[in-house]
C-alpha positions as a Markdown table, in Angstrom:
| # | Residue | x | y | z |
|---|---|---|---|---|
| 1 | Met | -3.5 | 1.5 | 10.2 |
| 2 | Gly | -0.4 | -0.6 | 10.5 |
| 3 | Ala | -0.6 | -0.6 | 14.3 |
| 4 | Lys | -4.3 | -1.5 | 14.2 |
| 5 | Phe | -3.7 | -4.3 | 11.8 |
| 6 | Ala | -0.8 | -5.6 | 13.9 |
| 7 | Thr | -2.7 | -5.6 | 17.1 |
| 8 | Glu | -6.2 | -6.7 | 15.9 |
| 9 | Asn | -5.4 | -9.0 | 13.0 |
| 10 | Leu | -2.0 | -10.4 | 13.9 |
| 11 | Lys | -2.6 | -10.2 | 17.7 |
| 12 | Ala | 0.9 | -8.7 | 18.0 |
| 13 | Lys | 2.0 | -7.7 | 21.5 |
| 14 | Lys | 5.6 | -6.9 | 20.7 |
| 15 | Ala | 7.0 | -5.0 | 17.7 |
| 16 | Phe | 10.4 | -4.2 | 16.4 |
| 17 | Ile | 10.8 | -1.1 | 14.2 |
| 18 | Met | 13.3 | -0.7 | 11.4 |
| 19 | Leu | 13.6 | 2.6 | 9.6 |
| 20 | Asp | 15.7 | 4.9 | 7.4 |
| 21 | Gln | 16.3 | 7.8 | 9.8 |
| 22 | Ala | 17.2 | 10.1 | 6.9 |
| 23 | Asn | 13.9 | 9.6 | 5.1 |
| 24 | Asp | 11.3 | 11.9 | 6.6 |
| 25 | Tyr | 8.4 | 9.9 | 5.2 |
| 26 | Val | 9.7 | 6.6 | 6.6 |
| 27 | Lys | 10.6 | 8.2 | 9.9 |
| 28 | Gly | 7.1 | 9.7 | 10.2 |
| 29 | Leu | 5.4 | 6.4 | 9.5 |
| 30 | Ala | 7.6 | 4.7 | 12.1 |
| 31 | Glu | 6.8 | 7.4 | 14.7 |
| 32 | Phe | 3.0 | 7.1 | 14.1 |
| 33 | Phe | 3.2 | 3.3 | 14.3 |
| 34 | Glu | 5.1 | 3.4 | 17.6 |
| 35 | Gln | 2.7 | 5.9 | 19.1 |
| 36 | Ala | -0.4 | 4.0 | 18.0 |
| 37 | Phe | 1.0 | 0.5 | 18.8 |
| 38 | Thr | 1.9 | 1.5 | 22.4 |
| 39 | Gln | -1.4 | 3.2 | 22.9 |
| 40 | Met | -3.1 | 0.0 | 21.9 |
| 41 | Gly | -1.2 | -1.9 | 24.6 |
| 42 | Gly | 1.8 | -3.1 | 22.5 |
| 43 | Glu | 5.4 | -2.9 | 23.4 |
| 44 | Ile | 8.3 | -1.8 | 21.2 |
| 45 | Val | 11.1 | -4.3 | 21.9 |
| 46 | Gly | 13.6 | -2.7 | 19.5 |
| 47 | Lys | 14.2 | 0.1 | 17.0 |
| 48 | Glu | 17.1 | 0.2 | 14.6 |
| 49 | Ser | 17.9 | 2.5 | 11.7 |
| 50 | Tyr | 19.8 | 2.0 | 8.5 |
| 51 | Thr | 20.6 | 4.1 | 5.5 |
| 52 | Ala | 19.1 | 4.0 | 2.0 |
| 53 | Thr | 22.4 | 2.7 | 0.6 |
| 54 | Asp | 22.7 | -0.2 | 3.1 |
| 55 | Thr | 22.7 | -3.7 | 1.6 |
| 56 | Asp | 23.6 | -5.8 | 4.6 |
| 57 | Phe | 21.0 | -6.0 | 7.3 |
| 58 | Ser | 22.4 | -8.9 | 9.2 |
| 59 | Ala | 23.4 | -6.9 | 12.3 |
| 60 | Ile | 19.9 | -5.5 | 12.6 |
| 61 | Leu | 18.3 | -8.9 | 11.9 |
| 62 | Ala | 20.4 | -10.4 | 14.7 |
| 63 | Lys | 18.9 | -7.9 | 17.1 |
| 64 | Val | 15.4 | -8.7 | 15.8 |
| 65 | Arg | 16.0 | -12.4 | 16.4 |
| 66 | Thr | 17.2 | -11.6 | 19.9 |
| 67 | Ala | 14.2 | -9.3 | 20.7 |
| 68 | Arg | 11.7 | -12.0 | 19.5 |
| 69 | Pro | 9.0 | -9.6 | 18.3 |
| 70 | Asp | 5.6 | -10.7 | 17.1 |
| 71 | Val | 5.9 | -8.3 | 14.2 |
| 72 | Val | 8.6 | -6.2 | 12.5 |
| 73 | Tyr | 7.4 | -2.8 | 11.2 |
| 74 | Leu | 9.5 | -1.7 | 8.2 |
| 75 | Pro | 7.9 | 1.3 | 6.5 |
| 76 | Asp | 10.0 | 1.7 | 3.4 |
| 77 | Tyr | 10.0 | 1.2 | -0.4 |
| 78 | Tyr | 10.0 | -2.2 | -2.1 |
| 79 | Asn | 13.7 | -2.3 | -2.8 |
| 80 | Ile | 14.6 | -2.1 | 0.9 |
| 81 | Val | 11.8 | -4.3 | 2.1 |
| 82 | Asn | 12.5 | -7.0 | -0.5 |
| 83 | Leu | 16.2 | -7.0 | 0.5 |
| 84 | Val | 15.5 | -7.2 | 4.2 |
| 85 | Thr | 12.9 | -9.9 | 3.7 |
| 86 | Lys | 15.3 | -12.0 | 1.6 |
| 87 | Gln | 18.0 | -11.7 | 4.2 |
| 88 | Ala | 15.6 | -12.5 | 7.0 |
| 89 | Gln | 14.4 | -15.6 | 5.2 |
| 90 | Gly | 18.0 | -16.7 | 4.7 |
| 91 | Glu | 18.7 | -16.5 | 8.4 |
| 92 | Arg | 15.5 | -18.3 | 9.3 |
| 93 | His | 16.2 | -21.1 | 6.7 |
| 94 | Pro | 19.9 | -21.5 | 6.4 |
| 95 | Gly | 19.6 | -24.6 | 4.4 |
| 96 | Pro | 17.1 | -26.1 | 2.0 |
| 97 | Val | 13.6 | -26.3 | 3.2 |
| 98 | His | 12.2 | -29.9 | 2.8 |
| 99 | Gly | 8.7 | -31.1 | 2.9 |
| 100 | Arg | 7.0 | -28.2 | 1.1 |
């Protein structure tokens, strides 16, 4: 479903996958996403793993920025997703955002 949503609704052509390699559930979701996304014509432009205890994702986010994907697939629990999202937003908006 994630790959279908990414290609059909988001019109994504390039994806970057982030996953906790030690978590079988997360690993399985990432593998299914990659298989389905590429079968639908998408390209995986990067794949990086982390551990469940990681708190600094800046190195991975730098690779995401360089790869310039249309979508980042991060199949994990809210605590990891929230942390990665907060760090990604901090990189994208290093200073205060004006005009909102």
